[in-house]
C-alpha positions, 0 to 999 in steps of 0.5 A, spaced: 244 868 686 241 866 692 244 863 698 243 855 697 241 854 704 236 857 709 239 861 714 240 858 721 236 863 724 230 861 720 230 853 721 225 851 726 228 844 727 234 848 730 234 849 738 235 857 740 243 858 740 247 864 741 251 866 735 258 867 736 264 869 732 270 865 730 274 869 735 270 866 740 270 859 737 278 859 738 278 862 745 273 857 747 276 851 745 283 849 748 283 843 744 283 847 737 289 852 740 293 846 742 292 843 735 294 849 732 301 849 736 301 842 736 309 840 737 311 847 736 316 851 740 313 855 746 313 861 742 309 858 737 304 856 742 304 863 745 303 866 738 297 861 737 294 864 744 295 871 742 291 869 735 285 868 740 284 875 742 276 876 741 277 883 739 282 882 733 280 883 726 279 877 722 285 874 719 283 875 712 282 883 713 287 888 715 292 883 719 298 882 714 302 879 719 298 873 720 298 869 713 297 862 716 295 859 722 296 851 724 299 849 718 305 845 717 312 848 714 313 847 707 317 841 704 318 837 698 313 834 694 313 827 697 308 821 699 310 815 703 309 808 699 308 801 702 314 798 699 320 799 694 316 797 688 311 802 689 317 807 691 320 806 684 313 807 680 313 813 684 305 814 683 303 818 689 295 817 687 296 809 688 299 809 695 295 806 701 297 812 705 293 817 701 286 818 700 284 823 695 278 828 696 277 830 689 270 830 687 263 832 689 263 837 694 257 841 697 257 848 696 254 855 698 256 861 696 255 869 699 257 875 695 260 878 701 263 875 708 257 878 712 252 874 708 255 867 709 252 862 714 257 863 720 255 856 722 256 852 716 261 848 719 257 845 724 256 837 724 249 838 725 247 842 719 243 840 714 246 841 707 242 836 703 239 842 699 246 845 698 248 845 691 254 841 689 261 843 685 267 839 683 273 839 686 278 842 684 274 847 680 273 855 680 266 857 682 266 862 677 265 857 671 260 853 675 254 859 676 257 863 681 260 870 681 264 872 675 271 872 672 275 878 672 281 880 667 286 886 669 293 887 668 296 892 673 290 894 678 286 890 683 280 887 681 276 890 687 277 897 685 272 901 682 266 898 679 268 891 681 268 893 688 262 896 688 266 903 689 269 901 696 276 902 693 280 899 699 287 901 701 293 896 704 292 893 708 284 892 708 281 887 704 274 889 700 268 887 704 262 890 699 263 885 694 268 879 697 265 873 695 265 867 700 265 859 698 263 854 703 265 847 702 263 841 705 264 833 704 265 827 709 271 822 708 273 815 712 280 814 715 282 807 714 283 803 720 290 801 719 292 808 719 291 808 727 297 810 731 300 814 725 299 821 723 294 824 718 295 830 714 290 834 710 294 837 704 291 843 699 295 844 693 292 850 691 286 855 694 284 862 691 285 866 695 285 865 703 281 859 707 279 856 713 279 849 715 274 845 720 274 838 721 268 835 725 266 842 727 273 844 730 277 849 727 284 847 724 287 853 721 288 858 716 292 859 710 293 865 705 298 864 699 293 861 693 299 858 689 303 854 694 300 848 698 297 848 705 298 842 710 295 841 716 296 835 721 289 833 723 290 827 727 287 829 733 281 832 730 279 825 727 274 820 730 273 813 728 268 812 722 265 818 718 269 825 719 267 831 716 271 837 713 268 844 712 272 849 708 271 857 707 274 860 702 275 868 701 275 871 694 279 876 696 284 877 703 289 882 705 294 877 702 291 879 695 295 885 695 301 881 694 298 877 688 296 882 683 298 878 677 296 880 670 291 874 669 284 872 669 282 872 676 278 866 679 277 863 685 276 856 689 279 850 691 282 850 684 288 844 685 287 837 688 286 836 695 288 829 699 290 826 706 296 822 707 298 818 713 305 817 716 308 814 722 309 818 728 316 819 727 316 821 720 321 823 714 318 830 714 323 833 708 329 832 704 333 835 699 337 832 693 343 836 690 347 833 684 353 837 684 358 835 678 365 835 678 370 840 674 370 836 668 362 835 668 364 827 667 363 826 675 357 827 679 355 826 686 348 825 690 347 829 696 342 828 701 339 832 706 334 829 710 329 832 716 326 827 721 321 829 726 318 826 732 310 828 732 308 824 737 313 825 742 316 820 746 319 816 740 326 819 740 333 815 739 337 813 734 334 812 727 337 812 720 335 814 713 338 809 707 338 812 700 339 808 694 339 811 687 336 807 681 337 808 674 331 809 669 331 801 669 330 800 676 337 797 677 341 800 683 347 804 682 350 803 688 352 796 691 349 799 698 345 805 700 348 811 703 346 811 710 345 817 715 344 816 722 339 821 726 340 822 733 333 824 734 330 828 741 323 826 743 318 831 740 324 834 736 326 834 729 333 833 726 336 834 720 342 830 717 346 831 710 351 826 707 353 825 699 356 819 695 359 819 688 355 817 682 359 812 678 359 814 670 353 818 671 348 820 665 346 827 666 339 830 665 338 836 660 332 838 656 335 834 650 336 828 654 331 828 660 334 822 663 331 821 670 334 816 676 330 815 682 332 816 689 328 811 694 329 814 702 327 809 707 327 811 715 329 805 720 327 806 727 332 804 732 331 797 732 333 797 724 326 796 722 323 800 716 318 804 718 317 809 712 319 809 704 319 815 700 322 816 693 323 822 688 325 822 681 333 825 680 336 829 674 343 829 675 345 836 672 348 843 674 346 850 672 351 855 673 352 862 670 359 863 668 363 868 664 356 871 663 353 865 660 348 860 663 351 853 662 347 846 663 352 841 665 358 846 663 355 847 656 352 854 654 345 854 653 340 858 649 333 858 652 328 858 647 321 859 651 314 862 652 310 865 658 305 860 660 299 861 665 295 855 668 289 856 664 284 852 660 278 855 656 273 850 660 276 849 667 280 855 668 286 854 673 283 847 675 288 844 670 288 836 669 294 832 668 292 831 660 291 839 660 299 839 662 301 834 657 298 837 651 301 844 653 308 840 653 307 837 647 305 844 643 311 847 646 316 841 644 312 841 637 314 849 637 322 847 638 322 851 645 326 848 651 324 853 657 317 855 660 316 861 665 311 860 670 308 866 669 307 869 675 306 864 680 308 857 683 305 852 678 301 845 680 306 840 683 305 835 677 307 841 672 314 840 675 314 833 674 312 833 667 318 838 666 323 833 669 320 827 665 319 831 658 325 835 658 323 843 660 327 848 663 323 852 668 323 859 670 320 858 676 316 864 679 314 866 686 307 868 688 309 875 689 306 881 684 304 888 686 303 892 680 297 896 683 301 899 689 308 898 687 309 905 687 308 906 694 310 899 697 316 899 698 316 906 700 314 911 706 308 913 709 306 920 710 310 920 717 316 918 713 316 911 717 317 905 712 310 902 711 308 896 716 308 891 710 312 885 714 318 882 711 317 875 713 311 875 709 314 877 703 320 873 704 315 867 706 312 867 699 319 866 696 321 861 700 315 857 701 316 856 693 323 853 693 322 846 698 317 842 694 320 843 687 328 844 689 330 837 688 328 836 681 332 838 675 327 842 671 328 848 675 334 852 673 337 855 679 344 857 680 349 852 683 351 858 688 345 860 692 345 867 694 346 869 701 340 869 705 337 875 709 338 874 717 332 871 721 327 876 724 323 876 730 316 879 730 311 876 725 317 872 722 314 865 719 318 859 721 322 857 714 324 850 714 330 847 710 329 847 702 328 840 699 330 839 692 331 833 688 331 834 680 328 839 676 330 844 670 327 850 673 330 857 674 328 860 680 330 867 682 336 868 687 331 870 692 328 864 692 334 860 695 334 856 701 333 860 707 335 860 714 330 857 720 327 863 723 323 864 730 316 864 729 313 870 733 306 872 735 301 872 730 305 868 725 304 861 725 307 857 720 305 861 714 309 863 707 307 865 700 310 863 693 313 857 691 320 856 688 322 850 684 318 843 684 320 836 682 323 837 675 327 843 676 334 844 677 337 846 683 
């Protein structure tokens, strides 16, 4: 299929220009580099500067130590709400601090990176003749490219890759389709003075993002969220977003799942707004007493000053509500947060839950935790919420137990797949899957073989399913060599931080849900590493019935070194899982 727009070299209305590489664009824009390292420590800023080297290869090809640039650390699934009523309803799509970017986008396609328009992100480019595609969707089901099914080999080996047969860490170049997306949006005037974040729930396989012609960042790991602070890139009125998606990147060596291979922005995209001092992450744990008739809610909250200059003593108030919206406690659990200017502080506190009604797949009873952030004057500046299932999953005497009772998992493997929409599932599609699963008397689902849509975990919490939550990490085609040794006898240069990031990035968004079944006693975390190690934020868990691999438990905060940025792969449990 021909490229849907004319090459910039053939446009008579365009003045002569010098074609510059993406690296040159990065090098020439101090503002972009500042955004990539916004509020980051000095090591992160040096890493961003190192990324600007003009001789470097593109991030998607052969640079396995670079898997995210300019992204925010992972966190639990959250949304600020206007008031208590909205927080109790917990419908993120109705928040006044959210703007959905799903819908019709302009779209251009190229069969390989060399054929794409490198200037597609320019604000003065005329895209009126471009095709359009819906977002979320996969472009193979909208007239471009083709689906590929494979089990234990890579889709770019053999005829599918035009005989190129790349080997790790190289990505294919002969046939590596690129999709270029554009659209506009307007930020409400009442978001002025706040932070604005751009959130992608899933993009296959790697993508770059520009706002108003300025490069914001880059992300691999197709099944975990990518989030960017775009505040400093916005302008009053209409803004433009441009996204360049590569079907294959060097990250695909870690994503060799046996499935139908599809590409594009396949999950939801939205903006959300927070105060300059933001309750950036939280984790809700629900340990039970020895007799399983008592419980407590433990709240771990991380507050960050994004703008700088707003340090002081803040407080986080958490109130637990039952399913009818009645408060469980007479007063909220209060945590004092002494916040340095431009810093981030994490605090933890716990309180007993009287006469707790526990969560299980048979009785998926959900409470709601409402967290309110107050400034030093005591004013509420942010309100968040999360569903909570009071439950405990342990392995004791060789038996898996939910709330002290042995449990038998009767389940199924499940891919995110629809005959007409591919991997771009709707909420109705997911509910229908759950109804079929329940009708067949199954109580558990393995998220084969990657972190699922965030809504899936919330539905599992609501309907009552135990989830075996997998990370986005599978290397069928090269597992005989990786891990292994090179011909020289040295271990291959596949960075531990990248694979560890893939695992740890799965946990935060769903760790507060009861459906994800993770043992209460977490496996020890590996030591932090330097070099290309990503920064691993505190895991956030609420409720969920998800069973996650031991390796996906909370990780220590590591130091980000050059070429690392905020990068991570794979998603542990989400809302609706058991922690």
